DOBALO-701225 format. One line per field, with one value per residue: residue number from 1; residue in one letter; y, z, x of N, C-alpha, C in turn. Coordinates in steps of 0.02 Angstrom, whole numbers. Layout:
BEGIN
num	c(NUM | ...)
residuo	c(a | ...)
nc2	c(Y | ...)
nc3	c(Z | ...)
nc1	c(X | ...)
cac2	c(Y | ...)
cac3	c(Z | ...)
cac1	c(X | ...)
cc2	c(Y | ...)
cc3	c(Z | ...)
cc1	c(X | ...)
This chain:
BEGIN
num	c(1 | 2 | 3 | 4 | 5 | 6 | 7 | 8 | 9 | 10 | 11 | 12 | 13 | 14 | 15 | 16 | 17 | 18 | 19 | 20 | 21 | 22 | 23 | 24 | 25 | 26 | 27 | 28 | 29 | 30 | 31 | 32 | 33 | 34 | 35 | 36 | 37 | 38 | 39 | 40 | 41 | 42 | 43 | 44 | 45 | 46 | 47 | 48 | 49 | 50 | 51 | 52 | 53 | 54 | 55 | 56 | 57 | 58 | 59 | 60 | 61 | 62 | 63 | 64 | 65 | 66 | 67 | 68 | 69 | 70 | 71 | 72 | 73 | 74 | 75 | 76 | 77 | 78 | 79 | 80 | 81 | 82 | 83 | 84 | 85 | 86 | 87 | 88 | 89 | 90 | 91 | 92 | 93 | 94 | 95 | 96 | 97 | 98 | 99 | 100 | 101 | 102 | 103 | 104 | 105 | 106 | 107 | 108 | 109 | 110 | 111 | 112 | 113 | 114 | 115 | 116 | 117 | 118 | 119 | 120 | 121 | 122 | 123 | 124 | 125 | 126 | 127 | 128 | 129 | 130 | 131 | 132 | 133 | 134 | 135 | 136 | 137 | 138 | 139 | 140 | 141 | 142 | 143 | 144 | 145 | 146 | 147 | 148 | 149 | 150 | 151 | 152 | 153 | 154 | 155 | 156 | 157 | 158 | 159 | 160 | 161 | 162 | 163 | 164 | 165 | 166 | 167 | 168 | 169 | 170 | 171 | 172 | 173 | 174 | 175 | 176 | 177 | 178 | 179 | 180 | 181 | 182 | 183 | 184 | 185 | 186 | 187 | 188 | 189 | 190 | 191 | 192 | 193 | 194 | 195 | 196 | 197 | 198 | 199 | 200 | 201 | 202 | 203 | 204 | 205 | 206 | 207 | 208 | 209 | 210 | 211 | 212 | 213 | 214 | 215 | 216 | 217 | 218 | 219 | 220 | 221 | 222 | 223 | 224 | 225 | 226 | 227 | 228 | 229 | 230 | 231 | 232 | 233 | 234 | 235 | 236 | 237 | 238 | 239 | 240 | 241 | 242 | 243 | 244 | 245 | 246 | 247 | 248 | 249 | 250 | 251 | 252 | 253 | 254 | 255 | 256 | 257 | 258 | 259 | 260 | 261 | 262 | 263 | 264 | 265 | 266 | 267 | 268 | 269 | 270)
residuo	c(m | e | i | e | p | t | a | r | e | f | d | l | i | s | l | a | a | s | s | a | v | l | t | t | r | d | d | q | y | g | f | p | w | l | l | d | a | a | h | v | s | r | r | r | g | g | r | f | r | l | v | d | s | g | k | n | d | i | v | s | l | i | w | l | a | e | a | g | a | h | i | f | t | s | d | e | a | r | p | d | p | k | e | v | i | d | v | q | r | a | g | r | k | s | g | a | l | t | y | y | y | i | y | g | l | l | t | g | d | s | t | g | a | r | f | s | a | d | a | v | e | l | g | r | s | g | a | d | l | h | l | s | n | r | e | r | p | r | e | t | g | l | l | l | d | l | a | r | a | c | v | y | g | r | g | r | l | v | y | y | h | f | g | r | p | e | p | f | l | e | n | a | a | e | a | g | a | w | i | h | w | s | n | p | g | p | a | p | e | q | h | l | f | l | l | k | d | i | l | a | a | g | r | k | s | g | a | g | l | i | l | h | v | e | d | a | w | p | v | t | l | l | n | e | l | r | r | e | g | a | f | l | h | f | h | t | p | q | s | e | r | a | s | d | r | r | t | l | e | l | i | s | a | r | r | a | p | d | f | r | a | f | y | l | h | a | d | f | l | p)
nc2	c(3810 | 3957 | 4049 | 4116 | 4280 | 4325 | 4408 | 4450 | 4479 | 4590 | 4675 | 4704 | 4788 | 4893 | 4937 | 4978 | 5088 | 5176 | 5186 | 5265 | 5202 | 5037 | 4870 | 4709 | 4531 | 4439 | 4311 | 4308 | 4347 | 4327 | 4357 | 4447 | 4523 | 4585 | 4665 | 4750 | 4814 | 4883 | 4974 | 5048 | 5103 | 5184 | 5277 | 5342 | 5406 | 5336 | 5223 | 5071 | 4927 | 4786 | 4631 | 4520 | 4349 | 4261 | 4189 | 4230 | 4245 | 4330 | 4416 | 4445 | 4517 | 4627 | 4686 | 4720 | 4816 | 4913 | 4951 | 5024 | 4967 | 4959 | 4863 | 4743 | 4642 | 4506 | 4420 | 4293 | 4270 | 4309 | 4253 | 4295 | 4445 | 4516 | 4494 | 4570 | 4696 | 4730 | 4741 | 4852 | 4951 | 4951 | 4998 | 5126 | 5197 | 5213 | 5277 | 5199 | 5110 | 4992 | 4875 | 4784 | 4657 | 4595 | 4447 | 4353 | 4365 | 4314 | 4318 | 4233 | 4141 | 4105 | 4109 | 4188 | 4306 | 4340 | 4361 | 4473 | 4569 | 4579 | 4627 | 4754 | 4808 | 4808 | 4904 | 5015 | 5029 | 5092 | 5036 | 5015 | 4952 | 4838 | 4778 | 4684 | 4658 | 4560 | 4419 | 4385 | 4444 | 4595 | 4639 | 4774 | 4845 | 4802 | 4850 | 4988 | 4993 | 4956 | 5061 | 5173 | 5134 | 5137 | 5274 | 5325 | 5274 | 5342 | 5278 | 5195 | 5137 | 5045 | 5007 | 4897 | 4898 | 4801 | 4795 | 4860 | 5020 | 5038 | 5106 | 5104 | 5136 | 5273 | 5296 | 5228 | 5305 | 5423 | 5381 | 5376 | 5289 | 5247 | 5222 | 5110 | 5092 | 4980 | 4935 | 4855 | 4884 | 4963 | 5144 | 5235 | 5319 | 5308 | 5294 | 5413 | 5515 | 5450 | 5420 | 5550 | 5586 | 5499 | 5550 | 5678 | 5644 | 5587 | 5698 | 5770 | 5687 | 5669 | 5565 | 5469 | 5436 | 5318 | 5289 | 5154 | 5146 | 5048 | 5037 | 5122 | 5249 | 5397 | 5550 | 5671 | 5632 | 5572 | 5682 | 5763 | 5690 | 5691 | 5828 | 5837 | 5778 | 5646 | 5521 | 5463 | 5311 | 5237 | 5089 | 5060 | 5052 | 5172 | 5328 | 5411 | 5535 | 5709 | 5698 | 5725 | 5631 | 5584 | 5698 | 5703 | 5585 | 5618 | 5727 | 5662 | 5572 | 5656 | 5699 | 5608 | 5498 | 5486 | 5367 | 5281 | 5249 | 5133 | 4956 | 4907 | 4929 | 5031 | 4960 | 4852 | 4756 | 4670)
nc3	c(6020 | 6098 | 6065 | 6173 | 6168 | 6147 | 6220 | 6110 | 6010 | 6068 | 6071 | 5936 | 5913 | 5996 | 5934 | 5812 | 5854 | 5887 | 5790 | 5647 | 5526 | 5498 | 5467 | 5421 | 5396 | 5325 | 5374 | 5501 | 5602 | 5666 | 5566 | 5627 | 5715 | 5631 | 5561 | 5662 | 5693 | 5575 | 5573 | 5691 | 5661 | 5552 | 5612 | 5695 | 5607 | 5547 | 5439 | 5390 | 5334 | 5242 | 5200 | 5082 | 5085 | 5027 | 5114 | 5168 | 5108 | 4963 | 4999 | 5132 | 5114 | 5048 | 5149 | 5238 | 5162 | 5152 | 5283 | 5290 | 5268 | 5182 | 5045 | 4999 | 4872 | 4752 | 4593 | 4631 | 4754 | 4720 | 4583 | 4488 | 4418 | 4405 | 4515 | 4610 | 4580 | 4646 | 4775 | 4764 | 4733 | 4852 | 4940 | 4893 | 4946 | 5078 | 5071 | 5059 | 4977 | 4844 | 4801 | 4673 | 4636 | 4494 | 4451 | 4351 | 4207 | 4068 | 3895 | 3789 | 3757 | 3754 | 3886 | 3949 | 3877 | 3917 | 4054 | 4044 | 3989 | 4094 | 4193 | 4143 | 4155 | 4293 | 4323 | 4266 | 4356 | 4461 | 4542 | 4602 | 4504 | 4500 | 4430 | 4363 | 4263 | 4300 | 4312 | 4190 | 4021 | 3978 | 3884 | 3775 | 3724 | 3807 | 3932 | 3909 | 3891 | 4019 | 4095 | 4044 | 4076 | 4216 | 4239 | 4189 | 4286 | 4396 | 4466 | 4482 | 4384 | 4424 | 4376 | 4380 | 4320 | 4264 | 4219 | 4066 | 4021 | 3917 | 3761 | 3758 | 3886 | 3896 | 3826 | 3911 | 4029 | 3980 | 3961 | 4090 | 4182 | 4331 | 4358 | 4413 | 4412 | 4403 | 4391 | 4421 | 4416 | 4297 | 4289 | 4221 | 4106 | 3967 | 3951 | 3985 | 3913 | 3872 | 3997 | 4040 | 3946 | 3983 | 4109 | 4072 | 4002 | 4105 | 4187 | 4115 | 4120 | 4252 | 4315 | 4384 | 4403 | 4482 | 4535 | 4577 | 4666 | 4661 | 4653 | 4660 | 4586 | 4495 | 4586 | 4523 | 4408 | 4465 | 4533 | 4426 | 4367 | 4474 | 4482 | 4366 | 4405 | 4450 | 4574 | 4697 | 4763 | 4879 | 4887 | 4932 | 5052 | 5186 | 5154 | 5196 | 5324 | 5287 | 5156 | 4977 | 4922 | 5034 | 5067 | 4955 | 4976 | 5091 | 5046 | 4950 | 5028 | 5094 | 4992 | 4943 | 4846 | 4851 | 4955 | 4871 | 4767 | 4792 | 4823 | 4967 | 5038 | 5025 | 4987 | 4917 | 4786 | 4666)
nc1	c(3814 | 3862 | 4009 | 4126 | 4189 | 4361 | 4506 | 4576 | 4482 | 4417 | 4525 | 4538 | 4427 | 4462 | 4579 | 4525 | 4455 | 4555 | 4655 | 4725 | 4740 | 4698 | 4736 | 4683 | 4658 | 4522 | 4510 | 4555 | 4472 | 4304 | 4157 | 4056 | 4136 | 4226 | 4136 | 4087 | 4207 | 4233 | 4126 | 4156 | 4282 | 4250 | 4162 | 4252 | 4331 | 4435 | 4529 | 4483 | 4552 | 4525 | 4586 | 4540 | 4519 | 4437 | 4362 | 4238 | 4067 | 4001 | 3898 | 3924 | 4041 | 3992 | 3914 | 4015 | 4084 | 3984 | 3982 | 4095 | 4220 | 4371 | 4402 | 4518 | 4546 | 4560 | 4588 | 4619 | 4556 | 4427 | 4373 | 4282 | 4258 | 4139 | 4056 | 4116 | 4082 | 3963 | 4012 | 4096 | 4000 | 3927 | 4024 | 4039 | 3934 | 3970 | 4089 | 4199 | 4334 | 4363 | 4482 | 4557 | 4661 | 4741 | 4802 | 4800 | 4719 | 4713 | 4699 | 4682 | 4582 | 4403 | 4359 | 4458 | 4439 | 4310 | 4332 | 4416 | 4330 | 4239 | 4323 | 4352 | 4224 | 4212 | 4308 | 4244 | 4143 | 4201 | 4300 | 4469 | 4598 | 4734 | 4884 | 5026 | 5176 | 5262 | 5246 | 5188 | 5178 | 5089 | 4947 | 4944 | 4831 | 4728 | 4771 | 4757 | 4618 | 4575 | 4628 | 4559 | 4429 | 4434 | 4458 | 4338 | 4249 | 4293 | 4388 | 4547 | 4680 | 4821 | 4979 | 5113 | 5270 | 5404 | 5574 | 5649 | 5584 | 5441 | 5379 | 5237 | 5198 | 5188 | 5069 | 4983 | 4993 | 4941 | 4811 | 4770 | 4828 | 4913 | 5084 | 5205 | 5378 | 5511 | 5678 | 5808 | 5982 | 6094 | 6099 | 5960 | 5993 | 5982 | 5848 | 5793 | 5726 | 5608 | 5551 | 5526 | 5430 | 5328 | 5299 | 5253 | 5137 | 5063 | 5043 | 4949 | 4837 | 4812 | 4875 | 5015 | 5193 | 5292 | 5450 | 5547 | 5685 | 5820 | 5953 | 6113 | 6084 | 6132 | 6124 | 6097 | 6027 | 5912 | 5860 | 5826 | 5722 | 5634 | 5603 | 5531 | 5416 | 5412 | 5383 | 5491 | 5540 | 5636 | 5729 | 5851 | 5990 | 5989 | 6063 | 6220 | 6221 | 6198 | 6237 | 6215 | 6131 | 6061 | 5990 | 5905 | 5833 | 5761 | 5684 | 5608 | 5536 | 5451 | 5371 | 5260 | 5155 | 4972 | 4880 | 4811 | 4893 | 4958 | 4952 | 4895 | 5029 | 5178 | 5292 | 5250 | 5280 | 5223)
cac2	c(3840 | 4022 | 4053 | 4176 | 4320 | 4327 | 4475 | 4467 | 4512 | 4656 | 4716 | 4728 | 4845 | 4947 | 4963 | 5012 | 5152 | 5219 | 5185 | 5302 | 5149 | 4970 | 4819 | 4640 | 4483 | 4417 | 4245 | 4315 | 4361 | 4311 | 4410 | 4500 | 4567 | 4627 | 4714 | 4799 | 4853 | 4929 | 5028 | 5090 | 5140 | 5237 | 5329 | 5378 | 5438 | 5295 | 5184 | 5000 | 4893 | 4714 | 4589 | 4467 | 4285 | 4219 | 4150 | 4252 | 4248 | 4397 | 4456 | 4470 | 4568 | 4687 | 4715 | 4751 | 4877 | 4961 | 4975 | 5068 | 4931 | 4961 | 4793 | 4725 | 4575 | 4488 | 4366 | 4229 | 4264 | 4319 | 4243 | 4328 | 4517 | 4544 | 4493 | 4622 | 4759 | 4745 | 4763 | 4920 | 4995 | 4956 | 5041 | 5196 | 5228 | 5228 | 5311 | 5150 | 5091 | 4922 | 4865 | 4717 | 4641 | 4546 | 4406 | 4316 | 4404 | 4284 | 4337 | 4191 | 4100 | 4138 | 4121 | 4246 | 4365 | 4358 | 4391 | 4540 | 4613 | 4590 | 4671 | 4822 | 4831 | 4823 | 4970 | 5066 | 5038 | 5136 | 5001 | 5024 | 4890 | 4834 | 4721 | 4694 | 4616 | 4519 | 4349 | 4375 | 4508 | 4623 | 4661 | 4847 | 4869 | 4789 | 4899 | 5052 | 4986 | 4956 | 5128 | 5217 | 5114 | 5163 | 5346 | 5334 | 5259 | 5380 | 5233 | 5203 | 5080 | 5050 | 4956 | 4888 | 4876 | 4779 | 4793 | 4923 | 5053 | 5029 | 5165 | 5102 | 5165 | 5342 | 5293 | 5207 | 5363 | 5470 | 5355 | 5384 | 5237 | 5260 | 5173 | 5097 | 5065 | 4952 | 4906 | 4851 | 4883 | 5027 | 5204 | 5236 | 5378 | 5296 | 5297 | 5475 | 5552 | 5413 | 5431 | 5618 | 5585 | 5466 | 5599 | 5731 | 5615 | 5579 | 5764 | 5790 | 5644 | 5664 | 5504 | 5480 | 5386 | 5304 | 5255 | 5116 | 5152 | 4989 | 5041 | 5189 | 5291 | 5465 | 5596 | 5722 | 5602 | 5564 | 5748 | 5787 | 5656 | 5716 | 5894 | 5827 | 5755 | 5577 | 5504 | 5418 | 5268 | 5207 | 5022 | 5055 | 5072 | 5244 | 5358 | 5446 | 5600 | 5769 | 5687 | 5747 | 5577 | 5583 | 5754 | 5682 | 5535 | 5653 | 5765 | 5613 | 5543 | 5707 | 5707 | 5541 | 5497 | 5466 | 5296 | 5241 | 5231 | 5070 | 4903 | 4896 | 4967 | 5060 | 4912 | 4796 | 4751 | 4602)
cac3	c(6081 | 6085 | 6081 | 6210 | 6136 | 6182 | 6223 | 6043 | 5975 | 6098 | 6049 | 5868 | 5919 | 6025 | 5881 | 5764 | 5882 | 5900 | 5735 | 5586 | 5475 | 5527 | 5414 | 5444 | 5348 | 5344 | 5406 | 5567 | 5650 | 5643 | 5528 | 5669 | 5743 | 5575 | 5546 | 5716 | 5687 | 5518 | 5596 | 5740 | 5626 | 5511 | 5657 | 5723 | 5553 | 5527 | 5377 | 5405 | 5272 | 5249 | 5147 | 5068 | 5068 | 4998 | 5166 | 5175 | 5046 | 4934 | 5036 | 5191 | 5091 | 5034 | 5215 | 5265 | 5123 | 5172 | 5350 | 5284 | 5259 | 5117 | 5029 | 4956 | 4848 | 4692 | 4553 | 4666 | 4804 | 4685 | 4512 | 4445 | 4433 | 4405 | 4582 | 4650 | 4564 | 4700 | 4833 | 4748 | 4739 | 4923 | 4970 | 4871 | 4992 | 5141 | 5058 | 5059 | 4911 | 4829 | 4762 | 4643 | 4604 | 4440 | 4441 | 4288 | 4149 | 4005 | 3845 | 3730 | 3742 | 3769 | 3959 | 3962 | 3847 | 3960 | 4115 | 4027 | 3982 | 4161 | 4229 | 4118 | 4185 | 4363 | 4322 | 4252 | 4416 | 4508 | 4581 | 4584 | 4479 | 4505 | 4397 | 4346 | 4209 | 4327 | 4297 | 4120 | 3984 | 3977 | 3817 | 3777 | 3713 | 3867 | 3983 | 3894 | 3904 | 4091 | 4119 | 4025 | 4115 | 4284 | 4236 | 4181 | 4349 | 4448 | 4502 | 4463 | 4365 | 4446 | 4339 | 4403 | 4262 | 4280 | 4160 | 4029 | 4005 | 3848 | 3737 | 3772 | 3952 | 3886 | 3809 | 3971 | 4073 | 3948 | 3973 | 4160 | 4225 | 4375 | 4339 | 4454 | 4370 | 4439 | 4345 | 4454 | 4370 | 4280 | 4288 | 4160 | 4064 | 3898 | 3950 | 4017 | 3873 | 3875 | 4063 | 4042 | 3907 | 4025 | 4160 | 4041 | 3987 | 4169 | 4212 | 4079 | 4138 | 4325 | 4338 | 4410 | 4392 | 4542 | 4519 | 4633 | 4659 | 4693 | 4645 | 4674 | 4526 | 4509 | 4618 | 4474 | 4366 | 4504 | 4546 | 4364 | 4360 | 4527 | 4462 | 4313 | 4435 | 4471 | 4644 | 4707 | 4821 | 4885 | 4917 | 4949 | 5121 | 5198 | 5140 | 5250 | 5341 | 5256 | 5086 | 4930 | 4914 | 5093 | 5058 | 4906 | 5008 | 5137 | 5005 | 4917 | 5079 | 5110 | 4935 | 4925 | 4816 | 4897 | 4972 | 4817 | 4719 | 4813 | 4847 | 5038 | 5065 | 4974 | 4967 | 4882 | 4716 | 4651)
cac1	c(3842 | 3892 | 4080 | 4142 | 4242 | 4426 | 4537 | 4598 | 4426 | 4408 | 4582 | 4522 | 4382 | 4501 | 4623 | 4482 | 4435 | 4612 | 4704 | 4708 | 4735 | 4701 | 4732 | 4679 | 4631 | 4454 | 4511 | 4584 | 4419 | 4237 | 4124 | 4025 | 4188 | 4250 | 4084 | 4089 | 4269 | 4224 | 4081 | 4191 | 4334 | 4218 | 4136 | 4309 | 4369 | 4492 | 4524 | 4486 | 4570 | 4513 | 4614 | 4492 | 4549 | 4385 | 4329 | 4168 | 4031 | 4000 | 3850 | 3961 | 4088 | 3951 | 3897 | 4076 | 4096 | 3933 | 4000 | 4153 | 4283 | 4404 | 4412 | 4574 | 4533 | 4598 | 4558 | 4630 | 4503 | 4363 | 4389 | 4232 | 4258 | 4072 | 4027 | 4149 | 4048 | 3916 | 4052 | 4116 | 3941 | 3911 | 4074 | 4029 | 3886 | 4003 | 4152 | 4253 | 4359 | 4375 | 4543 | 4556 | 4725 | 4734 | 4861 | 4793 | 4698 | 4734 | 4649 | 4690 | 4523 | 4339 | 4356 | 4499 | 4407 | 4254 | 4360 | 4441 | 4272 | 4211 | 4370 | 4339 | 4161 | 4228 | 4341 | 4193 | 4101 | 4236 | 4351 | 4539 | 4626 | 4806 | 4915 | 5096 | 5202 | 5316 | 5234 | 5169 | 5171 | 5021 | 4928 | 4940 | 4763 | 4688 | 4791 | 4725 | 4547 | 4565 | 4643 | 4503 | 4371 | 4442 | 4448 | 4266 | 4216 | 4327 | 4434 | 4616 | 4721 | 4890 | 5016 | 5182 | 5309 | 5472 | 5617 | 5657 | 5520 | 5418 | 5342 | 5165 | 5185 | 5166 | 4998 | 4947 | 4989 | 4894 | 4744 | 4754 | 4857 | 4970 | 5135 | 5265 | 5432 | 5567 | 5726 | 5873 | 6039 | 6124 | 6057 | 5920 | 6005 | 5958 | 5775 | 5773 | 5676 | 5545 | 5523 | 5498 | 5368 | 5277 | 5280 | 5213 | 5071 | 5028 | 5021 | 4888 | 4780 | 4805 | 4908 | 5082 | 5246 | 5330 | 5512 | 5573 | 5758 | 5849 | 6025 | 6141 | 6081 | 6158 | 6078 | 6077 | 5976 | 5852 | 5832 | 5796 | 5657 | 5590 | 5579 | 5481 | 5355 | 5415 | 5389 | 5547 | 5534 | 5702 | 5737 | 5922 | 6004 | 5989 | 6128 | 6253 | 6193 | 6228 | 6255 | 6164 | 6082 | 6018 | 5943 | 5855 | 5790 | 5716 | 5636 | 5563 | 5492 | 5400 | 5327 | 5238 | 5088 | 4920 | 4879 | 4782 | 4944 | 4988 | 4908 | 4910 | 5085 | 5222 | 5343 | 5219 | 5298 | 5199)
cc2	c(3905 | 4023 | 4120 | 4215 | 4320 | 4399 | 4498 | 4503 | 4583 | 4703 | 4744 | 4790 | 4905 | 4979 | 5002 | 5081 | 5202 | 5226 | 5226 | 5253 | 5082 | 4919 | 4750 | 4597 | 4459 | 4348 | 4248 | 4325 | 4338 | 4371 | 4464 | 4548 | 4612 | 4682 | 4769 | 4844 | 4903 | 4988 | 5076 | 5133 | 5197 | 5294 | 5372 | 5411 | 5400 | 5261 | 5111 | 4961 | 4818 | 4677 | 4528 | 4403 | 4239 | 4179 | 4166 | 4252 | 4321 | 4444 | 4486 | 4525 | 4633 | 4722 | 4751 | 4816 | 4932 | 4991 | 5020 | 5033 | 4940 | 4889 | 4784 | 4652 | 4563 | 4435 | 4298 | 4217 | 4267 | 4314 | 4278 | 4402 | 4546 | 4545 | 4546 | 4690 | 4779 | 4768 | 4835 | 4969 | 5004 | 5003 | 5114 | 5233 | 5250 | 5266 | 5264 | 5131 | 5016 | 4916 | 4792 | 4704 | 4584 | 4510 | 4371 | 4360 | 4377 | 4296 | 4291 | 4150 | 4137 | 4153 | 4182 | 4310 | 4388 | 4390 | 4462 | 4590 | 4629 | 4635 | 4743 | 4850 | 4847 | 4890 | 5026 | 5079 | 5081 | 5101 | 5021 | 4956 | 4893 | 4772 | 4736 | 4648 | 4568 | 4445 | 4336 | 4442 | 4530 | 4653 | 4736 | 4872 | 4859 | 4836 | 4966 | 5049 | 4989 | 5026 | 5175 | 5200 | 5141 | 5238 | 5362 | 5325 | 5298 | 5334 | 5245 | 5137 | 5093 | 4991 | 4956 | 4859 | 4861 | 4773 | 4859 | 4954 | 5047 | 5090 | 5164 | 5131 | 5238 | 5343 | 5274 | 5266 | 5415 | 5448 | 5357 | 5332 | 5265 | 5205 | 5171 | 5067 | 5042 | 4918 | 4905 | 4848 | 4953 | 5084 | 5211 | 5298 | 5369 | 5300 | 5364 | 5511 | 5517 | 5423 | 5501 | 5622 | 5552 | 5514 | 5654 | 5706 | 5608 | 5645 | 5785 | 5751 | 5640 | 5601 | 5521 | 5423 | 5380 | 5263 | 5219 | 5110 | 5095 | 4987 | 5113 | 5231 | 5361 | 5512 | 5649 | 5696 | 5596 | 5631 | 5776 | 5755 | 5679 | 5784 | 5890 | 5798 | 5683 | 5572 | 5453 | 5377 | 5226 | 5138 | 5010 | 5073 | 5148 | 5272 | 5394 | 5515 | 5656 | 5756 | 5711 | 5693 | 5573 | 5640 | 5736 | 5631 | 5568 | 5693 | 5718 | 5583 | 5592 | 5715 | 5637 | 5544 | 5476 | 5390 | 5252 | 5222 | 5164 | 5019 | 4884 | 4938 | 4984 | 5011 | 4852 | 4801 | 4681 | 4568)
cc3	c(6063 | 6108 | 6115 | 6173 | 6179 | 6183 | 6154 | 6004 | 6002 | 6078 | 5979 | 5871 | 5947 | 5974 | 5829 | 5788 | 5887 | 5842 | 5676 | 5528 | 5510 | 5472 | 5445 | 5387 | 5372 | 5376 | 5476 | 5622 | 5621 | 5610 | 5573 | 5697 | 5690 | 5560 | 5599 | 5709 | 5630 | 5538 | 5643 | 5706 | 5585 | 5555 | 5685 | 5670 | 5530 | 5461 | 5395 | 5340 | 5282 | 5188 | 5140 | 5046 | 5032 | 5049 | 5170 | 5107 | 5023 | 4971 | 5098 | 5172 | 5075 | 5099 | 5244 | 5228 | 5142 | 5241 | 5348 | 5276 | 5188 | 5101 | 4980 | 4935 | 4783 | 4652 | 4582 | 4717 | 4772 | 4610 | 4464 | 4461 | 4438 | 4475 | 4627 | 4636 | 4620 | 4764 | 4824 | 4757 | 4812 | 4958 | 4952 | 4919 | 5057 | 5133 | 5058 | 4987 | 4905 | 4782 | 4737 | 4607 | 4554 | 4430 | 4374 | 4228 | 4084 | 3954 | 3784 | 3712 | 3763 | 3843 | 3977 | 3936 | 3891 | 4025 | 4101 | 4022 | 4050 | 4202 | 4207 | 4149 | 4259 | 4368 | 4310 | 4312 | 4469 | 4551 | 4558 | 4563 | 4481 | 4467 | 4378 | 4288 | 4234 | 4307 | 4223 | 4086 | 3983 | 3908 | 3820 | 3771 | 3774 | 3924 | 3972 | 3908 | 3979 | 4120 | 4104 | 4064 | 4186 | 4288 | 4231 | 4248 | 4408 | 4495 | 4476 | 4441 | 4387 | 4415 | 4361 | 4345 | 4282 | 4216 | 4124 | 4015 | 3931 | 3826 | 3753 | 3841 | 3947 | 3870 | 3870 | 4019 | 4045 | 3958 | 4046 | 4207 | 4268 | 4364 | 4391 | 4407 | 4413 | 4389 | 4378 | 4403 | 4356 | 4280 | 4221 | 4116 | 3994 | 3893 | 3975 | 3978 | 3875 | 3943 | 4070 | 4001 | 3946 | 4079 | 4132 | 4026 | 4051 | 4197 | 4179 | 4102 | 4213 | 4354 | 4364 | 4394 | 4456 | 4523 | 4582 | 4624 | 4698 | 4686 | 4656 | 4610 | 4543 | 4537 | 4567 | 4429 | 4403 | 4520 | 4484 | 4354 | 4414 | 4509 | 4406 | 4340 | 4459 | 4547 | 4651 | 4770 | 4825 | 4919 | 4937 | 5022 | 5127 | 5189 | 5201 | 5261 | 5308 | 5185 | 5041 | 4921 | 4974 | 5090 | 5011 | 4936 | 5054 | 5099 | 4975 | 4966 | 5097 | 5054 | 4909 | 4892 | 4867 | 4903 | 4916 | 4763 | 4735 | 4831 | 4917 | 5064 | 5011 | 4948 | 4931 | 4808 | 4692 | 4596)
cc1	c(3878 | 3965 | 4094 | 4197 | 4305 | 4452 | 4559 | 4543 | 4415 | 4466 | 4570 | 4478 | 4419 | 4547 | 4584 | 4463 | 4493 | 4661 | 4679 | 4699 | 4745 | 4691 | 4729 | 4651 | 4563 | 4453 | 4542 | 4532 | 4352 | 4204 | 4093 | 4077 | 4217 | 4200 | 4083 | 4150 | 4264 | 4180 | 4118 | 4243 | 4304 | 4193 | 4193 | 4352 | 4430 | 4479 | 4536 | 4495 | 4566 | 4540 | 4569 | 4528 | 4500 | 4347 | 4254 | 4133 | 4025 | 3952 | 3883 | 4009 | 4051 | 3933 | 3957 | 4093 | 4046 | 3949 | 4062 | 4219 | 4308 | 4426 | 4470 | 4565 | 4571 | 4561 | 4574 | 4575 | 4434 | 4375 | 4341 | 4230 | 4187 | 4041 | 4057 | 4116 | 4000 | 3952 | 4073 | 4058 | 3921 | 3960 | 4066 | 3982 | 3920 | 4068 | 4211 | 4271 | 4366 | 4434 | 4543 | 4622 | 4716 | 4800 | 4860 | 4781 | 4729 | 4679 | 4650 | 4630 | 4460 | 4332 | 4397 | 4469 | 4348 | 4278 | 4383 | 4384 | 4242 | 4257 | 4362 | 4275 | 4171 | 4263 | 4291 | 4148 | 4135 | 4289 | 4420 | 4567 | 4702 | 4830 | 4987 | 5115 | 5256 | 5307 | 5218 | 5165 | 5098 | 5006 | 4912 | 4868 | 4719 | 4706 | 4757 | 4650 | 4533 | 4577 | 4584 | 4440 | 4375 | 4432 | 4373 | 4230 | 4244 | 4367 | 4504 | 4645 | 4792 | 4928 | 5089 | 5223 | 5381 | 5512 | 5619 | 5589 | 5503 | 5378 | 5267 | 5148 | 5163 | 5091 | 4956 | 4939 | 4940 | 4822 | 4724 | 4784 | 4913 | 5020 | 5190 | 5317 | 5490 | 5613 | 5795 | 5929 | 6064 | 6074 | 6022 | 5931 | 5976 | 5883 | 5749 | 5718 | 5608 | 5512 | 5493 | 5433 | 5311 | 5253 | 5236 | 5142 | 5031 | 5004 | 4956 | 4827 | 4767 | 4835 | 4978 | 5129 | 5287 | 5391 | 5537 | 5649 | 5790 | 5925 | 6048 | 6143 | 6105 | 6105 | 6053 | 6022 | 5909 | 5819 | 5798 | 5727 | 5608 | 5561 | 5527 | 5416 | 5356 | 5417 | 5445 | 5537 | 5597 | 5699 | 5810 | 5933 | 6007 | 6059 | 6157 | 6222 | 6233 | 6252 | 6199 | 6110 | 6035 | 5968 | 5888 | 5807 | 5739 | 5663 | 5584 | 5514 | 5436 | 5350 | 5307 | 5170 | 5035 | 4916 | 4850 | 4833 | 4977 | 4934 | 4932 | 4967 | 5135 | 5275 | 5315 | 5236 | 5283 | 5240)
């Protein structure tokens, strides 16, 4: 028996026709409606972003990418990176991007080594890869391999680093990795030279450094890093009007990195 569409489905098509950026999950609507919305958004010059929960099979995901849907998936929804390569290739035809967030990536056994090799191949195909060190440490050599693979495929590795900055971040930036750095606590004066080295390496490779400001660090320090090329993203309450810090917040908001520097939205810190 055919299911009659509801106003909610028609609203999706209407939003796709009128929104510059529209984001939804693949388990919120039936596949035909998602496909229609992707087509409509592409024709109207919008960006239709689909968060993959694993509900649809890989063939459906390929069709959606071909229709222009930007696919946000992960090793939780798609444990095999190799199957995502076909999604990335389909998106290339329509100008859509594929983002793959890596929560796992364990390299201690043959299964982990195979996953790592497949993730590198996915990067070489042109997908954007995202991962962080919040849940587990990341092996330096593998990060560099992923960064170089993404550069080769004209994709992007985005790495979220928590805690004190490490010297290997300079090598990662030199290899083309975009780096988010978050370290709540005292101002990073002791890391200033390393942060500048990371910024210099990123300038050469076309990468960037995004500092997530979660404490009241000195404005002079933040301005110095901004002048060196750092993007500042404030997680602190808005400062008082006419203060030096408020001026810096406004300047930083106007100079934001492109949308590919984030997984879905700017406040996503996995």
